[in-house]
C-alpha positions in Angstrom: -3.4 2.1 -12.5 -4.6 5.2 -13.4 -6.3 7.8 -10.9 -9.6 6.8 -13.0 -9.6 2.7 -12.3 -8.1 2.0 -16.0 -5.2 0.4 -16.8 -4.6 -2.1 -14.4 -1.9 -4.9 -14.8 -1.2 -7.8 -12.6 2.0 -7.3 -10.4 2.3 -10.9 -8.8 0.5 -14.0 -8.8 0.9 -14.3 -4.8 -1.9 -14.1 -2.0 -0.8 -10.9 -0.7 -1.8 -8.5 2.6 -0.5 -5.6 4.5 0.4 -4.1 0.9 2.6 -0.9 1.3 4.1 1.4 -1.7 7.5 3.0 -1.0 8.6 4.9 -4.2 8.7 2.7 -7.0 8.5 -0.7 -4.7 5.5 -2.4 -3.6 6.1 -4.2 -0.3 4.1 -7.0 0.8 3.4 -10.3 3.4 2.7 -13.6 0.9 1.0 -15.3 4.4 -1.2 -14.5 6.7 1.6 -15.5 9.5 3.7 -12.3 8.1 6.7 -14.6 8.0 7.5 -14.0 4.0 8.0 -10.3 3.1 8.4 -9.8 -0.2 8.4 -6.6 -2.8 8.4 -6.1 -6.0 8.6 -3.4 -8.5 5.2 -1.4 -9.2 5.2 -2.6 -13.1 5.4 -6.6 -11.8 9.6 -6.7 -12.1 12.4 -7.5 -9.4 10.0 -9.5 -7.1 12.5 -9.9 -4.2 12.1 -12.0 -1.0 12.7 -9.5 1.9 12.5 -11.3 4.9 
């Protein structure tokens, strides 16, 4: 997404909480109990379960 809010893209169908961006990765918890940590590249590719 651009700084003016245009150019939004959907990077996952997951319901994400506790979202954190580090470099080219977006980290997020998939559930409210913080048991499933995932990461996905900012363009929506290469989704991986971290924990």
